N, C-alpha and C positions, 0 to 999 in steps of 0.2 A: 674358537667353540675346540674344546677338549674335548675327543671324543673317545668313548670308550668299546675297547674289541679284543672282545676273547681271544689266550695269548693261540698261536697256532705252533702246532709241534713237541708237544707237552708228552700223546703218547703213541703219536702216528715218526716215523721215518718222513712220509708225504704228507699233506693236507687239498684236497681241492674248493672251492669254492664253486658255485655255481649260481645266477641271477638273472633272471626273466626280467626283462626291462621295457616288458608293453605297456606297462599300469606304475612303474615308477615317477610320481613327479618330476616339474622339471624343475624342483631345485637343486633335488639331489643327483641329476646332472650334472649344476653350475656347481655345487659342491663336489663335484667329481673332475669340474674340468677344470679348477682350483690347484689342481694335489700333481698335474700335470708338468713337463719340462716345457721350455718355449717349441724345441722343433715337435711332439707329442701334439700339442697344443695345432700346431699348424697342420699337421697331418691331417688333422679330424675336420680344419675351416674347408680339405679339404674334396670331403664325399659332397656329391651334390645333395643328399636325399635327407632330411634334417635325421630321418630313423638311425640311419646308419649311423653321424655323427653322435645319437645320442651312442648307441652303444662300442662306436671306439670308445666312451667317451670312460661310459662303467668301464669295461675292459683293462681301458690300460689305469685306472686310478683306482677301481681293487686289485691290480695286481699288489700297487705304492700300499694298502692296506692291511692285501696279502701278507705281506715280507716283509709289512712294518709289529704283527701280527707274532713274526719266525723270527725277528731280529732289533725289537725296541728302534726305531728310528725315527723321526719325520718320516713321512708318507713322503714329497717334496724332496727329502732331498737326494733317491737316489738316484744311481744313476748308472744308463743303461747302454749301453753298445752295440754293436751285430756282431755275433763271435764268428768260430768256425762253422761257412757253409752257408755262413746269415743268421745263424739259429742268435734269439737277443741272449746276452747276459746277462750280467750286471759286473762294474766298474771295477777290478780288482784294489783288492783290503774297504771293502765296504760291511764283509758281514763271510766270516770263513764257512765250508763246503753248504751254498749257501742257493741252490736253483729252482727256478723256475718257465714256466710257458707258460702262452694263452689264447682262446681262441671263443671267437663270440661274428654268433651270428647271427642274422635281424629276429630279435626278441629276446637273443637269448646272451649271457657272458659266460665260461668261464678261467677260472685261475689254478695253473698249481703253482704249487714248492715243494721243496722239496730236500733231504739234503746225497742226496744222489744225480750227477749230470744228468746222464741219461734219463730221462723220465718228456714225456710226452702231452697234451689233451687237447680232444679237438670234438663240439660240439655241432652239431648238427639240423633245423627241425626235420622231423620226417613231414610235418602238413606237405615241405617243399618238393616240388614234384620236378622233376632234374627226369631228365629224356634214359630210357633203360637201357636203350642204344649203350648207353658209357659202359656201364659194365656189362655188357657183351664182349666190350669191342676191350674195356682198360684191365677185367678183373682176371683171377688165374684160372685156371678152370676147373677145378671142385667150389669154384667159388660161382663161377657162374652155373654149375647145374643147383646150387644152390635155388640161385637165383628161379631158373625153371621147375623146381622142383615144389613151389608152393601157387595157392590161389593168388591173384592179382593183387588186393586189397594188399595180401602177406609178403607181397613181393617188392614193395616200398619199403617196410621196414628190411626184412631182410638188407636188401642194397642200403639202408643210412646206416644199416649194426656195420656191418661190413666195413662203409666208406670210415667210420668215424675209426676203428679198428688200425685200416690201417694209415690215415693219417695220424691219430695217435704212436703208430710204430716206425714212421719216415717224419714226423719232427722230433722225438725224443729223437733218432738214432742220431737225428743233426743230417742226414742226408736230403732229404725232401726230393721233390720229383725228378730229384737224377735218377734216382731209382727205380727202374720201371716198375708197374703197379702188376702189371702179372709177374714177377719173381719174387713175389713173394703171397699167400693163402692164407686166410684163417679160419675158422672151423666156429661154430657157433653153440656157445648155451653147455660147460664153462669156451670164452674164447680164446681160444688156438693155435700159434703161430705153427709154419712150419713155411723154409726156403724149396722154394721151386727148380731157381737158376741155384749158380754160383755163386752165390752170397756173403762175402764173409765177414758171418755171423754165427751168436752162438744161439739158439734158436731155444736154450735150455734156460737161459738167463732173461731170457727177456715173461716180465707179466704183466695180464691185464686185464680190465675191470670196467662192467661198461650198466648206465640203468639208463633206462627207460622210465623221464619222467611223465605227471601227469598232462602237463601242456603243450603235451609233443613234441618236445626236443631231445635225445637221446647224443650221450655221455662217457664219453672212453675217456679210458686213462690207459698210457704205455709203462713201464718199468724194467730198466736193468740192474738186477744184479743175481751176481750165481749160485746166491749167498738158500736165496728163496723169495718169498713175496712180502718183500718191505713191507711193514704196515698202512696201511692207509686212510684218511680219513677225511667222510664224506661232507659237506655243509650245502644243506637247498638250502641257499637263500630267498625271504619275499622280500628285503628294502635289505639297504648298504647297514652294513654293520656301525655302530657308531653315530649315528641322523635319525 
């Protein structure tokens, strides 16, 4: 089957594709499964619940389509490996200056590609009710104050706005949860990062965008570039491109 997928990174330095998965037909999930390499297929099968297997397949299959939209190549041919700190990266020799990040939650996936290595994306459901004590215990004091200074329903939205921004930074920087969550803090509207402890990083070089989607999901993207915010294109999808 020939897939017609719009080219990516044509008028932007980074591009993020967001795809809700809850209403996608089984044949699209199967098509995504066929794009995966053997290791990815095995990982998908280890999930206990069908919806988690679904989201994994759509996330990793969509990533391969997005990579091929940025650099023409059969999506099945991309070779991916763990990089420094465990952050996935392309095996050398496939495409110059092409980097990616990926995220999925139940019912939605997000894939990001760009020309800079330090990029990160996170997606969460605003409907998921995580214990608010997580924020109280792990967030920086300024973020805890943001959670306390609002009504209960808005508090959930603020929690996930902060959480997705933190995840986008941690994934983009490649340090993951090795960096304490209270060592850096975000302000909202617009998203701004600052460090609360001795973090060796350039806060002014980080740029963030965030979208609250009508389906109840929230997505944050972080990019590091000293020269200023790199152009970022958002594509909010309803089905897999080319299917």
